[in-house]
N, C-alpha and C positions, 0 to 999 in steps of 0.2 A: 594592434587590437587584441585583447585577451578573449578567453572563452565566453565571458559574460557579455561582451559587446555584440556577439552574434545572436543573442537570445531575446525572446520577447519579454516584456515586463511580467507576463503571467509565469513564464518559466523561471525567471529570476526570483519572483515572490515565492514560488513553490520551493525552490532550492533553499532560500533563506529560511523559510518556515520549518523545513525538515533538517536543517543543519545543526540545530542545537546551539546556534550562535557562532559556529565556526565558519568563517569566510572560506577557508581552504576546502572544507568538506562541501560547502555549497557550490563552489566552482567545480570541484571534481565531480559532483553528482550531475551537473548539467549535461555532460556527454552521454550518460546512460539513461537519464530520466525519461525522455519522451516515450521511447519504445518500452521501457520497463513498466511505466504506468499503464500504457495501453494493453500490454500483455496481462497484467494483473486484472485490469477491468474486464478483459475478455474472459479470464478464468472465473472471476466472480459472477459474470453475467450468464455464462452458459457452461454449466458444470460438465467437465470432461475428465474422467478418471485418468486417462493417459497424460493429459496436461498436468494434472495434480502430481503424478509420479515424476514427470520430467522436471517440474518446478522444484519438487523436494530433492531430487538428485542434484540439482544445481546448488543446493545448500550444503552438500557434502564437502568435506575437506577443511572444516574449521574456518578460521579467519574471523574477522570482526563481523558481527551480524548487523550492526547498525546500518551500514549502507544498503544491505540487502532488504531490510525490513522497512526502510523509509517510504518507499512507494506504496506498498499495500497498506501501511498504517495511515498514510495521508489520505488514501482513497476511502478506507473505512471510517476515518474521522469525518470526511466530507459527507459520506452516505448517512452517518448518524445525524449530522447537522441538518441535512436536507430532509430527513425523515421527521425531524422535529418541527418542520415548517420554515426554517430559516433558509435564505437563499443568498444572502449578501456576504457571508463569512466563509465561503469555501476556498480552499487553496488550489484545487484543480479545476479552475474555471473553464478551461478548454475542453474538459470532459463532462461538463455539467449535465448534458442530456442523458448520457449513459448512467451517470451517477443517480440522477433523479429517477430513472426507471428502476434501478435497484432499490432505492430508498422506499419506494412504494410497496415493495414486497414484504416488508417487516416493520415492526414498530421501532420507534426511536430507542426504547429500552433494549430491544434485541440487538440492534446495530451497535449500541454502546457496549453491550456485553461482548459482542464479536471483537470490537476494537480492543477492549480490555484483555480478552483472551489472547489475541495476537501480541499485544504489548507484553503480556506476562511471558510469552514464549521468548521474547527478546532478552528477558532478564534471567533466563535459566543459565546454570553453569555451563561452561563450554564442553565439558565431558559428556553431557547428555546428548542423546540422539535427536538433534534438532530437525533433520529431514523427516524422521518418523513423526515427530511432534507436529511438524507442519502438515504432513499428510492427514493426521488425525484432525487437526483444526479445520482444514479445508473440507474434508468429508463431513464433519459435524455441521459446519455452518452453511455449506453450499451444496452438499449432496442431497439435501432434503427437498429442494424446490422442484 
């Protein structure tokens, strides 16, 4: 049995949705995904500057940003969906309670802008200081609450 056979249907749907159509990336993401998503949800839910700095430090060293950004992007996407009143189309169904609480804090437009801001960070050239950009993003969007 492979990695996917030990996973719930929710986990497999999340990995497939975040993989960009790559079965290999989807399967690889399953090992890191549960704790990664919970960590990001905790960071989004209860702003902690030390956690922001630790998360940003984990982005140092280059490498492909796609796997690192999949979890927070999927969460922000779901928060935006929930803040617009939809409940049926979220990818992180197992975290719906925490996501719903966050969705109520801001408007759907604001959450959509947060999603777009994080997505734009993923598209920046590799030579830019992505850890510093991540810190700025997190302080801007979550340091205000």
